FIDREN-502213 format. One record per residue (C-alpha): residue in one letter; x, y, z. Coordinates in steps of 0.05 Angstrom, whole numbers, padded with zeros to 5 digits, always signed. Layout:
<recs>
aXYZ
...
</recs>
This chain:
<recs>
m-00349-00167-00426
t-00290-00215-00420
r-00309-00288-00415
i-00290-00328-00353
d-00255-00392-00374
g-00238-00457-00339
t-00165-00439-00334
e-00180-00379-00291
v-00225-00419-00245
l-00173-00474-00239
d-00120-00423-00221
l-00164-00397-00165
l-00178-00468-00139
r-00103-00483-00137
t-00091-00419-00099
m-00144-00435-00047
r-00121-00507-00039
r-00049-00485-00029
v-00065-00428+00019
g-00123-00463+00054
a-00168-00402+00050
e-00207-00358+00003
p-00174-00293-00021
e-00211-00230-00002
l-00236-00221-00073
v-00262-00292-00081
e-00321-00328-00048
v-00340-00401-00059
k-00406-00435-00044
s-00422-00509-00050
g-00492-00510-00079
a-00494-00585-00070
g-00556-00583-00025
g-00592-00530-00065
f-00581-00459-00090
p-00542-00419-00037
q-00587-00363-00013
s-00528-00326+00017
a-00505-00310-00054
r-00547-00246-00049
e-00505-00219+00008
t-00440-00237-00028
l-00461-00201-00091
v-00478-00140-00049
a-00413-00143-00011
f-00371-00147-00074
a-00408-00089-00106
n-00398-00046-00044
s-00324-00063-00040
e-00272-00075-00095
g-00312-00125-00136
g-00296-00199-00137
t-00310-00270-00162
l-00364-00317-00136
l-00357-00392-00150
i-00417-00438-00140
g-00401-00512-00142
v-00339-00511-00098
d-00340-00540-00028
e-00296-00504+00023
l-00303-00556+00078
s-00275-00612+00035
g-00213-00573+00015
y-00242-00533-00043
t-00263-00592-00085
v-00314-00586-00140
v-00383-00616-00129
e-00438-00640-00175
l-00494-00588-00184
d-00564-00613-00198
d-00581-00558-00248
a-00522-00514-00265
g-00561-00476-00318
g-00618-00462-00270
y-00570-00440-00216
r-00537-00392-00264
d-00604-00361-00285
r-00625-00355-00213
l-00560-00319-00195
v-00570-00269-00252
g-00642-00259-00229
l-00619-00244-00158
a-00570-00193-00182
r-00623-00159-00224
d-00687-00166-00183
a-00668-00177-00110
i-00615-00123-00102
t-00619-00047-00104
p-00591-00019-00148
p-00593-00078-00198
l-00524-00107-00210
s-00495-00124-00278
i-00453-00186-00268
t-00415-00232-00316
t-00431-00306-00309
e-00405-00369-00342
i-00414-00444-00332
v-00345-00475-00338
e-00323-00547-00334
v-00268-00559-00283
e-00241-00627-00262
g-00301-00663-00292
a-00355-00620-00258
l-00392-00556-00275
v-00377-00493-00236
i-00415-00427-00240
a-00367-00368-00241
a-00392-00297-00233
h-00351-00233-00235
v-00382-00175-00196
p-00355-00106-00213
p-00353-00053-00159
l-00407+00000-00161
s-00388+00072-00172
a-00392+00118-00112
d-00456+00152-00135
q-00492+00084-00136
k-00470+00057-00069
p-00492+00026-00025
a-00520-00036-00057
y-00567-00074-00011
v-00613-00134-00008
t-00679-00101-00027
s-00723-00141+00021
k-00678-00122+00081
g-00675-00048+00066
v-00613-00004+00062
v-00598-00006+00137
g-00602-00081+00147
g-00586-00105+00077
s-00519-00070+00061
y-00455-00112+00065
v-00381-00104+00051
r-00324-00154+00045
s-00282-00166+00107
g-00226-00217+00099
d-00258-00275+00063
g-00329-00262+00088
d-00388-00215+00081
r-00401-00165+00138
p-00461-00120+00151
v-00446-00046+00141
s-00446-00006+00206
q-00485+00058+00215
t-00422+00100+00210
e-00400+00065+00146
l-00469+00074+00116
a-00466+00149+00131
l-00398+00154+00098
i-00421+00115+00036
v-00482+00160+00028
a-00441+00223+00039
n-00394+00204-00018
r-00450+00195-00070
t-00441+00267-00091
q-00386+00319-00083
p-00380+00331-00008
l-00390+00403+00014
y-00372+00398+00088
d-00311+00442+00079
r-00358+00499+00059
e-00400+00492+00122
p-00405+00556+00164
i-00378+00545+00235
t-00423+00579+00285
g-00387+00623+00335
t-00326+00637+00292
t-00305+00704+00263
t-00244+00734+00230
d-00217+00744+00301
d-00202+00669+00300
l-00155+00676+00241
d-00079+00678+00242
r-00070+00746+00209
a+00003+00737+00188
s-00011+00672+00152
l-00076+00698+00122
l-00046+00763+00094
r+00011+00725+00062
s-00038+00680+00025
l-00084+00736+00005
e-00026+00772-00027
r-00013+00711-00069
v-00087+00704-00087
r-00093+00777-00108
s-00032+00771-00153
s-00063+00711-00189
s-00128+00744-00212
r-00146+00812-00240
r-00217+00803-00214
l-00195+00790-00143
r-00140+00844-00140
d-00185+00903-00124
l-00235+00870-00077
d-00238+00893-00005
e-00216+00842+00046
v-00285+00819+00069
e-00309+00809-00003
l-00244+00772-00020
l-00250+00726+00040
y-00320+00708+00018
r-00300+00697-00055
v-00245+00647-00036
n-00291+00612+00014
i-00257+00632+00079
l-00319+00670+00101
a-00387+00636+00093
e-00423+00702+00079
p-00402+00768+00046
r-00406+00811+00108
a-00364+00832+00167
g-00375+00787+00226
a-00396+00728+00184
p-00375+00658+00208
l-00315+00623+00178
t-00323+00562+00134
l-00294+00497+00159
a-00240+00502+00106
g-00222+00573+00127
l-00218+00553+00200
l-00175+00492+00186
t-00127+00530+00141
f-00119+00597+00177
g-00150+00587+00246
q-00107+00601+00306
l-00132+00538+00340
p-00186+00499+00301
q-00186+00447+00357
q-00223+00498+00401
y-00284+00482+00359
f-00266+00411+00337
p-00220+00379+00390
q-00207+00316+00350
l-00189+00347+00283
m-00115+00340+00299
v-00058+00292+00285
t-00030+00242+00335
v+00040+00215+00324
v+00060+00153+00362
v+00128+00119+00359
h+00125+00046+00379
p+00184+00007+00408
a+00208-00054+00370
e+00193-00099+00431
p+00153-00066+00487
t+00187-00079+00554
g+00169-00060+00624
g+00124+00001+00627
t+00148+00031+00561
r+00090+00032+00513
f+00112+00088+00467
l+00180+00119+00452
d+00145+00184+00431
n+00073+00205+00435
a+00051+00273+00408
a-00017+00304+00399
v-00007+00358+00346
r-00056+00416+00345
g-00064+00480+00304
p-00083+00497+00233
i-00065+00449+00178
p+00002+00481+00160
d+00023+00472+00232
l-00003+00401+00234
v+00041+00383+00174
v+00105+00416+00199
q+00100+00392+00271
s+00079+00321+00254
l+00136+00315+00204
a+00185+00340+00258
v+00163+00285+00306
v+00174+00232+00253
r+00240+00262+00231
r+00270+00260+00301
n+00252+00187+00308
i+00279+00158+00243
a+00352+00141+00231
a+00398+00157+00173
r+00442+00108+00136
a+00508+00126+00104
q+00514+00122+00028
m+00582+00128-00007
g+00584+00162-00075
d+00631+00199-00121
l+00626+00260-00076
g+00639+00221-00013
r+00593+00201+00044
r+00522+00227+00052
d+00469+00209+00102
i+00402+00186+00076
l+00341+00180+00121
e+00305+00113+00127
i+00243+00146+00098
p+00249+00208+00054
t+00219+00268+00090
e+00188+00293+00025
a+00148+00229+00019
v+00126+00233+00092
r+00105+00305+00084
e+00064+00289+00022
a+00029+00232+00059
i+00012+00277+00118
v-00013+00332+00072
n-00057+00282+00035
a-00084+00255+00100
v-00107+00323+00128
m-00129+00351+00060
h-00168+00292+00034
r-00195+00262+00098
d-00270+00258+00110
y-00295+00319+00148
s-00368+00298+00153
p-00401+00301+00222
a-00394+00225+00227
t-00318+00229+00229
r-00304+00295+00265
g-00289+00256+00328
t-00232+00218+00294
q-00162+00245+00284
v-00109+00230+00232
t-00060+00180+00262
v+00014+00172+00247
d+00045+00108+00275
l+00120+00095+00269
f+00137+00022+00280
a+00205-00012+00278
d+00195-00032+00205
r+00145+00016+00176
l+00107+00082+00180
e+00032+00082+00176
i-00010+00144+00164
r-00085+00135+00170
s-00140+00185+00155
p-00215+00179+00165
g-00255+00162+00103
g-00235+00119+00043
l-00216+00143-00026
y-00264+00191-00059
g-00276+00185-00134
l-00217+00139-00146
s-00198+00066-00135
a-00132+00043-00105
d-00111+00021-00175
d-00116+00093-00199
l-00066+00119-00149
g-00001+00144-00181
e-00031+00145-00251
v-00020+00208-00292
g-00080+00255-00286
a-00114+00212-00232
t-00144+00264-00186
s-00207+00272-00146
s-00213+00320-00088
r-00263+00305-00033
n-00252+00374-00002
a-00247+00420-00062
v-00249+00486-00024
l-00197+00462+00027
a-00151+00437-00028
n-00156+00504-00064
l-00139+00543-00001
l-00080+00500+00017
a-00051+00510-00053
d-00043+00584-00036
t-00020+00574+00036
y+00052+00572+00059
l+00083+00525+00109
p+00105+00563+00172
g+00173+00596+00164
s+00179+00573+00092
d+00168+00594+00021
e+00138+00526+00005
l+00064+00518-00005
v+00026+00466+00036
a-00001+00431-00027
e+00004+00436-00102
n-00067+00411-00115
r-00041+00378-00179
a-00050+00305-00161
s+00025+00302-00148
g+00026+00275-00076
i+00021+00200-00091
p+00069+00202-00151
t+00119+00240-00107
m+00115+00186-00053
m+00128+00132-00105
r+00184+00170-00139
q+00219+00182-00072
a+00213+00109-00054
q+00245+00087-00119
t+00300+00139-00114
h+00319+00114-00045
g+00313+00040-00062
l+00253+00031-00017
p+00191-00012-00029
l+00134+00027-00060
p+00085+00055-00010
k+00024+00011+00001
f-00046+00041+00000
r-00108+00010+00031
s-00176+00041+00025
t-00238+00019+00064
v-00304+00053+00076
t-00279+00083+00141
g-00207+00099+00127
f-00147+00106+00080
t-00079+00081+00102
v-00010+00095+00072
t+00046+00048+00093
m+00119+00063+00081
a+00176+00014+00095
r+00236+00037+00137
s+00287-00007+00102
e+00311-00017+00030
l+00271-00064-00014
l+00332-00107-00027
n+00367-00098+00040
p+00416-00152+00064
d+00363-00188+00105
v+00317-00193+00045
r+00373-00216+00000
r+00391-00271+00049
w+00319-00292+00051
i+00314-00293-00026
h+00377-00334-00033
a+00353-00382+00021
l+00293-00399-00023
r+00341-00427-00077
a+00293-00404-00131
d+00308-00393-00205
l+00308-00317-00212
p+00338-00302-00280
t+00326-00227-00281
p+00331-00169-00231
t+00255-00160-00240
h+00245-00230-00210
e+00285-00208-00148
v+00247-00143-00142
a+00180-00179-00148
l+00199-00230-00096
a+00223-00176-00048
m+00157-00138-00058
l+00117-00202-00046
r+00151-00210+00021
g+00119-00144+00042
g+00049-00159+00018
p+00005-00167-00043
v+00035-00147-00111
t-00001-00129-00176
n+00022-00122-00247
e+00015-00047-00240
m+00060-00044-00178
l+00115-00081-00215
r+00108-00035-00275
r+00122+00024-00230
w+00190-00006-00218
g+00205-00002-00292
a+00179-00067-00321
d+00130-00065-00379
r+00062-00099-00373
i+00083-00162-00411
t+00147-00171-00371
a+00112-00158-00305
g+00059-00210-00322
r+00111-00261-00344
v+00152-00252-00281
l+00092-00259-00235
r+00068-00320-00272
d+00138-00350-00267
l+00138-00341-00192
v+00070-00376-00189
d+00095-00434-00231
q+00155-00442-00184
g+00108-00446-00124
l+00134-00380-00095
a+00070-00340-00104
v-00004-00352-00110
m-00054-00311-00149
e-00116-00281-00117
g-00177-00250-00147
g-00180-00277-00218
r-00147-00245-00278
r-00187-00182-00280
w-00171-00165-00207
a-00108-00206-00202
r-00060-00194-00146
y-00006-00241-00122
v+00016-00260-00052
l+00074-00300-00026
d+00061-00374-00017
p+00061-00382+00060
a+00099-00448+00058
r+00157-00420+00017
a+00159-00356+00058
d+00166-00397+00122
a+00218-00442+00091
g+00261-00382+00070
s+00256-00351+00139
r+00275-00417+00173
a+00335-00426+00127
v+00360-00356+00145
a+00348-00368+00219
n+00384-00435+00217
r+00443-00403+00181
d+00447-00347+00232
e+00441-00397+00290
r+00497-00439+00262
s+00543-00379+00259
t+00523-00342+00322
g+00481-00389+00365
a+00500-00418+00433
g+00520-00484+00400
a+00566-00452+00349
r+00640-00468+00353
p+00682-00410+00378
r+00724-00381+00322
t+00756-00317+00303
e+00721-00267+00258
p+00733-00289+00185
t+00769-00243+00137
s+00730-00215+00079
l+00766-00265+00033
e+00745-00323+00077
s+00673-00299+00078
v+00670-00291+00003
a+00703-00358-00008
e+00654-00393+00038
m+00594-00361+00004
a+00621-00374-00066
r+00632-00448-00050
g+00560-00455-00028
l+00528-00415-00085
g+00564-00449-00143
s+00545-00398-00196
f+00534-00327-00174
t+00544-00252-00185
a+00582-00202-00141
w+00514-00174-00122
d+00494-00242-00094
v+00554-00245-00049
e+00547-00173-00028
g+00475-00185-00005
l+00493-00248+00034
t+00555-00224+00070
d+00541-00150+00086
l+00607-00133+00053
s+00613-00072+00008
r+00615-00084-00067
p+00689-00061-00074
t+00709-00110-00020
v+00671-00167-00053
v+00701-00152-00121
k+00771-00148-00091
a+00762-00215-00056
l+00735-00247-00119
k+00795-00222-00158
a+00841-00254-00106
l+00803-00320-00111
i+00808-00318-00187
e+00883-00309-00181
q+00886-00368-00134
g+00848-00411-00184
d+00788-00422-00138
v+00739-00379-00177
a+00727-00371-00252
a+00691-00312-00284
d+00649-00302-00346
g+00636-00232-00375
a+00671-00165-00377
p+00709-00149-00312
n+00670-00084-00298
s+00601-00110-00319
p+00548-00115-00264
k+00523-00178-00300
r+00589-00214-00295
r+00579-00283-00267
y+00627-00325-00225
r+00631-00399-00209
w+00668-00438-00156
v+00721-00484-00186
g+00763-00496-00124
p+00760-00553-00073
a+00692-00573-00047
s+00716-00577+00025
r+00730-00517+00067
e+00802-00492+00065
k+00829-00426+00089
p+00849-00384+00028
s+00922-00367+00024
a+00914-00294+00003
s+00885-00238+00043
a+00838-00182+00020
</recs>
């Protein structure tokens, strides 16, 4: 196992002091008055969640300062003993005693347990009272529902095979069924000559090989005329939220979508589609309209939600929810990831199907009125979402998995849109490469890992160097230790950037601004160039909302006037400019 060194502990202390709180994957305990008994619960919570780092010898109340431990070696041995003897199943943790700022600190890394070993619990309290998970920066007892879900995921769930009492083939949509059966027969010599009842049993639509047998849950959900007759909450709700609720308007759109899964996908997608806007993009072939969020990515997220959700009895009263906010789309399904971690998502070959029968049926089922299948069942959903985001210049989707649910969040605006570019430039940071700008823009939307940055094209070493550079500049802080490192924006710098943008907007549009005519594009570019000093055309484009051709044309005019000098090839995107004209504001003589 990798050793924990003092540098890693010091990095964590600096993060906590700067942020004023513990990251979700870190817990500190003083130990000054004796060995902290609550360490048991923390070990359990980390093992039941995503793992984490426990530091003993750090006092939270005094601003995360190190304290003197009476017997660091004895504390370390006691911690290892707790993990081995006081917790079921026994935990294998990595511990070190490191010297930090003149004192000894015990650092323990707790790996997450695999699904077949969860839940871990304090042995003396029993599984019901002694199971914990991480919540924010604390340990929280597991609820009865969470415990049921954890236990259900120890082995391959079989709920989609369950016979549904009272159902028969009369509940099936014959047109959809026959179309899929034709496809199934053509794929297998052994299935081709079976009679219909035998075939329905072999592909797990019928629970028994006889006429009049009940349908399986997977068969009902895939081909049933109205599965909600038997399970009213196994549907999708789509809610469109206003940017700022006013008066009695709580929702701009509110749809409860019912029917078999193919209908749930198509109808839910239609509600989202009619509530998102398109932006114009100019190219060699002229103008084309691009939706805020690619519909292919939305469809994949909805398919994943209904196909991989938890269908155990504990969650059959919970629907899949689709919430469209002013800045994002959130799709949440009951039950966390099965057989994978969030870090595995998007990796080649990373696949694990909670509902194997359902996934198999949907791979041979067509969307209504289409020749497209509902699902490929090839672990292609998450990679498709990521690829669509990159193609459209959007932030990568964010994934959050808890015991009770899995949430996909998609942004509605470009990663480096004009507002984000203004914010970045207001920070006045040293961002020598485009990867620095991408990383900073991603940080504005939430935690970033090395893997997330690599999905944007950076290699592992470059991604690590860029993230470390942002930490060194005080723009980001690291959470979780090196093995579970993720980076978040430093709150102080984030607020400073937002205030700078707000002040700039207030000066130009606020009530106290001096009345003036709308500036020409040349005046706007000249004003921005004077303030930036050294810059690229991309910098000015992002700060002025002008198109790139307009910016380049204005810069050319300023060069001819002698106010701007350029370095680099004229058509190179890396060409840099610098202001060499008067420092005071003067109206340019030319017009763009």
